[in-house]
N, C-alpha and C positions, 0 to 999 in steps of 0.2 A: 432509459436515459439516453439521450443522443448527445453525442461530442464531435467535435470537429478538429481535428488535427491542426492546431494553429501554426505550429512550428516544430522542428526538432533541432535541440541545441547539440552541438558538436557531436551529432551523429549517435548520441547516447540518451538524451531525455525527450520524451515526446510530450509537449505543451498541448494539452487538449481543453478546448473551450467547452463548456457545458451549456447547452441550450436551455435558456431560462436563468443563465448566471453560474459564476464559479469557474473554475479549471482545475484539471488534475495534471500531476507531473508523474509521468510514469517512465522508469527506464525501458527503452526500446525493446533489450532483450527479455524483458518480462511480458511482452505482448506475444498473442498467440499468433500473429501474423504480421506480414510486412507492411508498415504504415507510411505514409507520405504526407506532405502538407496538403491540406485540403480534404483529406479522408474523412468521411463520416463513418462514425462508429456507433452501434447499438451497444451500449455499457450496461451490462446486467451485474448485480451483485447478489451473493447470498450469504448467509451464515455458515460458518464451518464449526459447528459445536465441538466436535473431537479435537480441533486446533486450538479452540478457545480453553477447553479443559487443560490441555497441554500447558498453554501460556499461563493460565491461573496457577497450576502447579509450580511451575518454575518460579514465579513471583513470589508464591507462598514460601518456597524453599529459601529463597534469596533473602525474604525477610526474616526467617528463622535463623538463617546464618548470622545475619548482622546483630540480630537480638543477642545472639548467644556471644558473638565477639565482644559486644557492649557489656555484657554481664562479666566478663573475663577481666576487663579493666578496673 
């Protein structure tokens, strides 16, 4: 996926227009390189199964906690 840095807002958020439609808003601090308006980026994404498992457990634990709280009422 190719993206073009359209602008950087307040020096903090990169607004990246995706070729073919859409846009991404990414904190500049999260980008692995120094970007500037007009920069073309090759954007690659991949699934992180390990992080997904952690998030699912966190959500499940929160849901169980909420159910326990409601059961006590």
